[in-house]
Structure formats: structure tokens, C-alpha cells
N, C-alpha and C positions, 0 to 999 in steps of 0.2 A: 227331341222327343223320338221315341222309339227304339233308340239303340240301348235301351237299359231295362230291367226286368224289376218290378216293384216286388220286395221282399223284406223280411226282418231277419235280424242277425239274433242268434240267442246265445247268451252266455249261460253256463249252467255248472253245478260242481257236481262231477261224476260220483262222488261220494254219497250225495243226496237222490240223484236220479241217472239213469243209463241213458247213453245215446240211442239204444233200441226203444225205450220207453218214449222218448221225445219223438223219433219217428212214426211211433204207434199213434199219438197225438196228432202229429202232423196230417198224416193219412188217413186219420178219422175225420178230421176237419175240412179237409179241402176235395174238390172233385178231380182227382187225377186221371181218371178214365172216361170222363163223361164226353169229352170232344178234343180234338187237336187244338192246340193254341191259335188264337186267331191274331196274336201279337206277340212281339218279344216281350212287350211291357207286363202282360198279364199271363204269361205261361206259368205253368206249374213246375217247379223247379227246386232241387235240393242240392248245395253246394257243400262239399266235404273238405275235412283238413287234410286227411291221411288216409292210407290203405285202408285201415281198421275201419273207418267211417264209410267209405267207399263201399267196401264189402257189406257192410251192414245195411245200406240203401238198396243195395243190388237185391241183397236177399230179402229185404223186406218186398220189393218190387216184384220178385218172382213168387212170392208167398200170394201176394193181392191178385196176380194174374191167374195163378192156379184157383184160389178160392172163388174169385169171382167170374172167371172163364171170359175176362175182357182186357183189351188191350190198355196200357197204362202209358200217359202220355206226359210223363215227369221227365223233365230235363236233368240230368246228371251230370255234375262237372265239379273240378276242383274249384275250391275256393280263391276268388283272384283279388282285385280291389273291391272294398266295398264302402259305399259313399253314404254317409246320412242324408236322409231328406230335409228339406226346409223345416225351419223351427214350427211352423204352425201345424207340422205332419207329427212331429214328435210327440210320443205319450197321447196319441189322438184319443183313446179310448178314456184313460185316465181325465183328460181335460173336459170331455163331451158328456161324461159319466152314463154312457149307454152301455145296456149289458151285452156282453159278449163272452160266448162259452169257450173260445180257444184258450186251450191248456187249462180249464177248470175255472 
């Protein structure tokens, strides 16, 4: 435990939604600037697949810094290996029928 970060992987159709719009929703729904992460497991992070995504993330973070006058503590790194969580963690919201605002 502790050598991983809990995260989600988003698959999307760029003809339906832009990467920038997804970043807007991600940063609207989490507190990337409230505190430094207290563990790797629960840190704020965005992993990119290519230089265009990296540039978009960096641009979004710079915008948030300007707009909010605060440090942003979001880890930004290239996408590496992604491991699915145990079955009982899969589709958690759907299985538990709890309201959740992330991505509308």
C-alpha cells in the first residue's frame, strides 16, 4: 500500500468532448490547491498520453494559478502502467446508486 495513486482512467471520443473540457471538469471537481498531498495514494494528479495533453494540462494549471492566486498541488506526469482496482471498486457509484456530481 502507499506506492500507488488512486485514480480514474477516462476514455472519451474527441469528436464529442475536448480534452480541455475534460480538464475543466476535473479541476472543477477536485481541490488541487487546498493542500499538499499527505500521501501518494491520495494525491491530485493528471497523467497525459502525449505532448498536446501535457501542454493542455500545464496551460490549465497556469490559468488556475493566475485566477486563484494560489499554488496548485497537482502531480503531472506521462501515463504509465494503469492497473484496474479490485472488482468491488469497479463501477462503485453505479452499484451503490449514490448521487455523484463528477462529470454531470
